[in-house]
Steps between C-alpha positions, in 0.01 A plus 500: 500500500703188574714577193553857618595398854741235375653738243551762769673247729722380214616852422573573867704179524725622218568866585803530270313375195195711587702820551684464169181424307301784661781751445537395135127537440486827693755651263311387191148579622605825669670636188197408288263661751699825504524536123138392451388769743681757283360358175151481647501860626665651193379290206203283596289708736252714304511877532281634783226622268170331399544281191857618469566265208302747282731792584748606231786747480539722195787692344617605157740292292687513173673254268818488712385622842221458751388638834479860376281743689168617353425848373182655638339559156562135407344387827198723441449341157547149642239566765252638250542236229560176693226241560690221677546648849251574774723782623833641385714750690856635521740599772850633559718576798562827681644604836347758730617693806252488786519806727290644778465167684817488706844460342492528118517162330540379144210281388498242222200558280326427174292702259222266401169511316172405666450219247813330635332445836186381319710245309661375821162488680655631818322706766639719780456390860346837580385776272465470122695497174528775240192589304507566129473877535795497744718334237477782245689824435407780736369268774555570869817317618414178684713215634476143629745399773646162592403309811855522637512880450160528668629307801844660534425861406134539597475250787229296323248779565188464277466878516778521243227479234431834334803653669733708285864396498789687337684314223775698328349812653156436349186404690346158428177372652524146642223288346586156640745257653608200291503149653802373693737327258366674190814554294414609148705565297750475788481549878405870497379768740259708291299484177378809316289525181695504174222658295566862608850478352362415156444872443877562504634591158768230503244231594292599198789426264462155350876461473549564872500195730478618864567163662140377479418128506162334473289254697178349367250226584402264220132455433368151584584255224764721336841333469842662504543424130170666411592806707841526332346476154234760579744750653753456219220576253446830684876565491506447122222756457691749717815434296312595185358814661820612672799355307744754645457378859345152471693336219549125582359550855284219634341406832678267742262289712600250767350366820538735793653224712743409220606862477571521872704180525640457149861575595523230768266229370763297313753513784249390765383201296864396454560524876188291565626240256840503672354433845292226344825332396632543854189325632547214252857456620385505862237237420751271332728535802226406744388219271854363512497523880171314513625233260804442721279490808256264327786261421594497869135427588459207261476249782243712682283514188541127445382429854199726443418315180542163671254610770238578238563859389405546137710687248269804504519509881882515490500758219252714694720491808808613306305776322365619835855535631611693191201736514563560870860586415381738228255674734778552754723627219223734386457641852875560526492633145272785609781624723742473208247684282476790745875550490514455123224757453684758707814437294306524172331829590830646623677407177213619282483847654242696302537293183205268578156640411208423735750411772264622774286188455786248536470281810402161638125539454232229494563419132869444566426285807261282298767472230755389758262240647408354162864505391610317816241225452584465131871485576442241772317270262750566219818404687324226698390311190844354424553311830131413518514351149809300593337375821208344315737228363610331822644147477417352838726196504817668376454810710422313824802271450747788464380860478852634512635359177537758230254723333271413218635605164173674417522720808867578426418601143222727628730671750768545237243648262391748765859612553548547126183715494631708792829567323324593175256740670781652706702567188201681347479730802875552515516596133213744546667652806831516316345688210330744737828551688685575177223735390495683834877535488477650152229739614705620797790576268287719274630853459185701561674815378495688829650493851263376767728522805423769760222674308182593689187572297156628601200653327339839548158580354428873501127590492421674171268748668779609734776491238310582180784637288838385379687764698341396833583135433857576391545730799392236751727229362791742458478607864465138609811390308700789650396390849577134432845572358587687820434190715808322641609209281294600195709507184243591234121519468264535206145429380353267239157390390605139564820326609647196319328165559189682620333521161222750456662708227288585201543388142458751221563497128731751337649613170863553400565830329649449156372142462191386305179525703342155544122441533361561852473132589862434392668785684775404746439544872712558805469471877507850649602629842529855627807553719673782681861620493742260667260208451743289297779558751268418792395158370825425319378489139815557290524790258637367170514819294393861531365647821219451750231750598604807694320785674502685165264242343200679650188694405679835522717384211186487285348838590389687192482193278124475538531134598540517875131495594384184323553165669792329336567787265748659740772250412810547292746238630493122532743228611481157337648164591752303295235275348302803381809645334610167349159422354412839351843642409714194426860594436427867573544728798165552670604830656325793333236283334139615537196302615132599483259335742183368340270696730172639367529856636798716403758215504848610606814461290798417720873483445699203630757635748621171648514122469488284815520129570210256467298437816263223609170679557265230628680172569854372497385245243372767262615432144798693380456785258233718668490846347505761778504879517506763775341845515610785731288540812563875502316521166239230563427488876251254647330541838571137590871415490747256649788651694832310491771563758854360467668474839826384652305376805253212525195643317256383767655740752386801292127425494408710806715792387349489149146501637581800722634695202182440300275601791710811556411610146134395521352371828219332305722309260572130578756278329438138407647196325819544701760237411850452368596408146666188643168396654322570172751281318441220751124533446549446128700186575232362737305284248816334369636460854175334607503251212870421538498466880189282525598280208848469650361403842271241340794358307713478817219319684457266204873431488507419872201266465651328196831448680321359803296273275807371318684448825202318649463259211868410498521473881199269500646294215826462694309386807303247295811368324718483811534120487567506124774758549640294786521193273670707228761629745550153648571372148765768441322816393695812595354804673542707184296237309213531746534877502481506120204260498286740704629817334432365151145408601432849639661683211309286252172616655629858503609484138162370382325775699729769357442376146122512544523837677714664231262378230204646687684824579579563134128529437359638823749782557356679198210609721755710691599702195277798587659521847862490381720798419778461243508123567366235262273223640758246374804659658810281443671606823194416710440166327863401556536625857178367653552130406859520631371648828240227529759228427735644763232500767382154396855363537499616862158343560622170349838502671360487855311169465778367275755567774277321748474200266878490459541478879275196544669224703447166318492309832222722634305483176517116485468422872139380473539306171 
């Protein structure tokens, strides 16, 4: 307690030193606390299910692809033949329109098997889950609702159980309410059984993959490797039984947590490592401050030793002061962390999974406390170690003469370390900046300015046929195009950068037919007339779809009633044409889709530019094709509106036009293509911005550290400099003396930093776009920047040294 009271008084007596040290530590500890809170919530915290480490995610994979959805017949065979899982289930996504309970609203939902809930070991807060007989074809429609939907739409009334609600015009009985925060496979509103859909003819086709993915719980004692081997053995048997559909298909198994966070794991660990470097730089800065302060307190320590204080007693006192500083820095760091967290979540947008759990919880607070104490001991060891070697006679005779060479070497070494670590961060930030700049310059193949998009999901029971669906969207487009400021409007199954198209294999008429597992595939979209003009996809050759590319054009062919058979035209992208008809004109060529039931043969009527479907960083060369909406209409479509006005101003008018056609039809996913493009840039923007901020903080700390060492050295050598000037040294000689010393330290630090960066920047390779980890421009520019800033930091104390008056410096000699 005496040590604490004395340390507290010492820090209050030196408010300038205390403020600088606390602020430096607050930046380092606060940044680490913020990023650790993200890493903890996203990567380290287990999933909210019992024994979640035994949960696995399943999909289909091939020799050159993975993450493929599962066909229902394959899943049925997996479930019957497997012996490594306690439970195995599947799910996919579907949207529903809720009516009859106030204003119609679009609900996010999933079709899910009862075994999925058994694998997760989750229970509803009220009510019950599906039973086995409710998850089979012909069962009475039942539904589970989310806690948030229960609260907002049904007022939290327990009487909601056994009520019938209308989803897509069909009655579903509410069985239960899921717990608050339950978000599998995503934050959803409703869950309905998937089993009843297995009776559909297309679900019974082994070659059809209706977006199903699996979840299973490993049996106790079964490892991931054993499960993979067992499931692949089943896949080999299925390949032998069904070579047409299952050739080379295997089972992909990974941890459920890994599947949810796989895209951000590497980037978050890199950011945590970066803030760790910032904390090291902050520690070296504070250690330098404490070394300088310890030198000024040499006489005080000598008096303590002369009065009987042992070495351990003095060391303990100095460590107490450093830990007290660190605790104050940690407390201030929590404020920094709160601001940094808000910035991180704003930059991340929706790109961070499990973001709802990010915050300064008890685990993060314990981490901050432990980190502060560890940091306090770490940076307090250097001055404490120096203080144990006190020479009483020399110090008491003249405590003001010079600085021990050992302490000077230590301070110089700390500055070199700061410069080296700062260069590592600056190189990393420079690479991310170059990568982000390259990504922003990417030609995505479409125009994103002033395009409003929204989705409409027509209930199948209300719009059962193609003509009803086409009629609704045709009337809607006519209404939208009559709105002031609207230039064009069209429909599409998905817009660029949204993903969600479907891949299908095909055959080229007139070319040899390859085996099923070697057939080429393409990404397909169905689009309406004027779609390419609306989103600015350039037409290279031929024509786009018109009103004549419709079902009426096929009357009498006998092909208009089968799904997919009513198609006779197709538009392909440049990569499709280049790959399959090199050196030829693609127009007039014929393509047959590899569909199991009455596959259509279509003529290529146009070639359009390549488009980025999922991400701006998608690899070049994606094969894409478009089918006419008027021949293949879907109930759920995206409407795109090109306007001369700000798109946001049209939202109310668009909603009114939809409700005028159908008062029970909501719209959802309302956004602009510009906003969608910004969302796709969010992960890269997060990595670049945070790494850049950390590098700027590190640069500032390194400059301050270099300035502090040189300023202290000038103060210690004031009499020496005075003697030099009295003996004829010029101001430029003194200026050069200090500058050379500072630049020598900087040069050593840059040399060490560049060597380290050549190896460590390779870990950034997966985050870079069209930039190599060893980028010559970055590795030339960053050292020059650091040298320029270091010259300024050295010049200030050098100028002060050059202005020393010899008479003042030697007055007390």
